[in-house]
C-alpha positions in Angstrom: 9.1 173.1 65.8 10.8 169.9 66.7 12.3 169.6 63.3 13.6 173.2 63.5 15.3 172.5 66.8 16.8 169.3 65.4 18.0 171.3 62.3 19.6 173.9 64.5 21.3 171.3 66.7 22.7 169.5 63.6 23.9 172.9 62.4 25.7 173.6 65.6 27.3 170.1 65.7 28.4 170.4 62.1 29.8 173.9 62.7 31.7 172.6 65.8 33.1 169.7 63.9 34.1 171.9 61.0 35.9 174.3 63.3 37.6 171.4 65.2 38.7 170.0 61.8 40.2 173.3 60.8 42.0 173.6 64.1 43.3 170.0 63.8 44.5 170.6 60.3 46.3 173.8 61.4 47.9 171.9 64.3 49.0 169.0 62.1 50.4 171.1 59.2 51.7 174.2 61.0 55.3 175.2 60.2 57.9 173.6 62.5 59.3 176.0 65.1 63.0 176.9 65.5 64.6 176.7 68.9 68.1 178.2 69.2 69.8 176.7 72.3 73.0 177.7 74.1 74.7 178.0 77.5 75.3 181.5 78.8 78.0 182.8 81.1 78.2 186.6 81.0 79.0 187.6 77.4 76.3 190.3 77.0 77.6 191.9 73.8 77.9 188.6 72.0 74.4 187.7 73.2 73.1 191.0 71.6 74.8 190.1 68.3 73.2 186.6 68.4 69.7 187.8 69.3 69.8 190.5 66.6 71.1 188.1 63.9 68.5 185.3 64.5 65.5 187.1 66.0 63.5 187.1 62.8 64.1 183.4 61.9 64.0 181.8 65.4 60.8 181.2 67.4 62.5 180.8 70.7 66.0 181.1 72.2 66.8 178.6 75.0 69.3 180.3 77.2 70.8 178.1 80.0 72.8 179.6 82.9 74.0 178.1 86.1 74.8 179.2 89.6 78.2 177.7 89.3 80.9 177.8 86.6 82.1 174.8 84.7 84.9 174.5 87.3 82.4 174.5 90.2 82.9 178.1 91.4 79.8 180.0 92.6 78.6 182.6 90.1 75.6 185.0 89.8 72.8 184.3 87.3 74.1 187.2 85.1 71.2 187.1 82.6 68.6 186.9 85.3 70.1 190.0 86.9 70.3 191.9 83.7 67.5 190.7 81.5 65.9 194.2 81.5 68.7 195.1 79.1 67.2 192.6 76.6 63.6 193.7 76.8 62.9 193.7 73.0 63.8 190.0 72.9 62.3 188.6 76.2 59.1 187.3 74.6 61.3 184.8 72.6 63.7 183.9 75.4 63.2 180.7 77.4 65.5 181.2 80.4 66.7 178.0 82.1 68.3 178.8 85.5 70.2 175.8 86.8 70.1 176.3 90.5 71.4 172.9 91.8 75.1 172.1 92.2 76.8 168.8 91.5 80.1 168.6 93.4 80.4 165.0 92.3 81.0 166.1 88.7 84.6 166.5 87.7 86.4 167.9 84.7 84.1 168.0 81.6 81.2 166.4 83.5 79.8 169.7 84.8 80.1 171.4 81.4 78.2 168.5 79.8 75.6 168.6 82.5 74.9 172.3 82.0 74.6 171.8 78.2 72.2 169.0 78.6 70.0 171.3 80.7 68.9 172.7 77.3 66.3 169.9 77.4 64.6 171.6 80.3 63.7 174.6 78.1 62.3 172.3 75.4 60.2 169.9 77.6 56.5 169.9 76.7 56.9 172.6 73.9 58.3 170.8 70.9 56.9 168.7 68.0 58.9 166.1 66.2 59.9 168.3 63.2 60.8 171.4 65.2 64.3 172.5 64.6 66.8 172.4 67.5 70.0 174.4 67.1 72.8 173.5 69.6 75.7 175.9 70.0 77.9 177.7 72.4 76.7 181.3 72.7 79.6 182.6 70.7 79.0 180.3 67.7 76.4 182.3 65.8 74.7 180.9 62.7 73.9 183.2 59.8 70.2 183.8 59.5 70.2 182.7 55.9 71.3 179.1 56.7 68.1 178.2 58.7 66.3 177.3 55.4 69.3 175.2 54.3 69.3 173.4 57.6 65.5 172.6 57.2 66.0 171.3 53.7 68.9 169.0 54.7 66.9 167.6 57.7 63.8 167.1 55.5 66.0 165.0 53.2 66.4 162.5 56.1 69.7 163.6 57.7 69.9 163.2 61.4 71.8 166.4 61.9 73.5 169.2 60.1 76.9 170.8 61.0 77.9 174.4 60.5 81.4 175.6 59.6 81.9 179.0 61.2 84.5 181.7 60.5 86.5 182.1 63.7 87.7 185.4 65.4 89.7 185.7 68.6 89.6 188.4 71.3 88.3 191.1 68.9 85.3 190.8 66.5 87.6 191.2 63.5 90.8 189.5 64.7 91.7 186.3 62.8 94.5 183.8 62.6 96.2 183.6 59.2 93.8 181.8 56.8 91.0 182.2 59.4 91.8 178.9 61.2 91.9 177.9 64.9 95.1 178.0 66.9 95.8 174.4 65.7 95.2 175.4 62.0 91.8 173.7 61.7 88.4 174.9 60.5 85.9 175.6 63.2 82.8 173.4 63.2 80.7 174.5 66.2 76.9 174.6 65.8 74.9 171.4 65.2 71.2 171.4 64.3 68.8 168.5 64.4 65.0 168.1 64.8 63.2 167.2 68.0 62.5 163.7 66.8 66.2 162.9 66.7 67.0 165.0 69.7 64.5 162.8 71.7 65.8 159.6 70.2 69.1 160.4 71.9 67.5 161.0 75.3 67.3 164.8 74.7 71.0 165.1 75.4 72.4 168.2 73.6 75.9 166.9 74.4 75.4 163.9 72.1 75.3 166.2 69.1 78.0 168.4 70.5 80.4 165.4 70.8 79.8 164.5 67.1 80.1 167.9 65.5 83.2 166.6 63.6 81.4 163.5 62.4 81.5 163.4 58.6 78.3 161.3 58.4 76.4 164.6 58.9 76.3 167.2 56.1 78.4 170.3 56.6 77.3 173.8 55.5 80.4 176.0 54.7 80.7 179.6 55.8 77.5 179.2 57.8 78.2 181.7 60.6 80.8 183.1 63.0 82.7 182.0 66.2 83.5 185.1 68.2 85.8 183.6 70.9 86.9 185.2 74.1 85.6 188.8 73.6 85.5 191.7 76.0 89.1 192.6 76.9 91.8 191.2 79.1 89.8 191.1 82.3 86.9 189.2 80.6 89.4 186.8 79.0 91.0 186.0 82.4 87.5 185.6 84.0 86.7 183.1 81.2 90.0 181.2 81.8 89.1 181.0 85.5 85.6 179.7 84.8 85.7 177.3 81.8 87.1 173.8 82.1 89.5 174.2 79.1 91.1 177.3 80.6 93.8 175.4 82.5 95.3 176.4 85.8 97.5 179.2 84.5 95.6 182.5 84.3 97.3 184.7 81.6 98.8 188.0 82.5 98.5 191.1 80.4 102.0 190.3 79.0 100.9 186.8 78.1 97.8 188.1 76.3 99.7 190.8 74.4 102.1 188.1 73.2 99.2 186.0 72.1 97.5 188.9 70.3 100.5 189.3 68.0 99.6 186.2 66.0 96.3 187.8 64.8 95.6 190.4 62.1 92.6 192.7 61.8 90.2 192.3 58.9 87.7 195.0 57.7 84.2 194.9 59.0 82.3 194.3 55.7 79.1 192.7 54.5 80.3 189.2 55.6 79.8 190.3 59.3 76.5 190.3 61.2 74.3 193.2 60.6 74.4 194.2 64.3 78.2 194.7 64.2 78.0 196.8 61.0 75.2 198.9 62.4 77.0 199.5 65.8 80.5 199.8 64.4 81.5 203.0 66.2 80.1 201.9 69.6 81.8 198.5 69.4 85.1 200.1 68.3 85.0 202.7 71.1 84.4 199.9 73.7 87.3 197.8 72.4 85.5 195.1 70.6 86.8 196.0 67.1 90.6 196.2 66.3 92.0 199.0 64.2 93.3 197.9 60.8 97.1 197.9 60.3 98.3 200.9 58.3 
């Protein structure tokens, strides 16, 4: 009887160790997670485009919003007040509400502080090889490039930069040659892993500041930058809120003059699937420009 009990005890111990070993192996070798991180103001339609494009390839979205604008003006927590509109995505959204103010921060300091609050959404959740994507909300990576980013980081690169096609004011309005106002390519999103993110004190701004650094590899045509969408009132609200907006808020006349430099391009397979699937709705609400005859 004693031998039977001893045998049963050994069996239980062995089974427990076996299950523990399986769990440990799963923990050690599990696929790295993907965290897509960005500050948010009030760009709901662009947020929908981003969530739809990346939902199937991202584990979590880290959305940071503050109770003050980059210029220090009070503002609502727009996402918190409207998150019911994003119910299908909420299980993947880590919402970071920055509720403290910093009147001592001037100029770009407040903008950088808010971006660095991305770290709050990652704390205690990440492993060293987890992929950290750092963007502005309107800089949207193509879902297909996530695997390319992984491969480049696995090769020992500290970070990867994404070249993104840039559109202004309308989802399909471009400058000639698809450049910025200054005639440059747009490099917005930077991706790294949590090991390197931690090595730089978990400061997202470190990577943002170096997005034009040629020491990191660049993936061409890796996404889209949909800048200043939503119509004239939304554009003026952005100018009033962001630090690079300047002190002169544009009138309708100013904006119409600015619009003349752009041309509309067709919505084709190069655009996000969400835009193609919701073409008529987006066109009716003013997000898509008509093609010139």
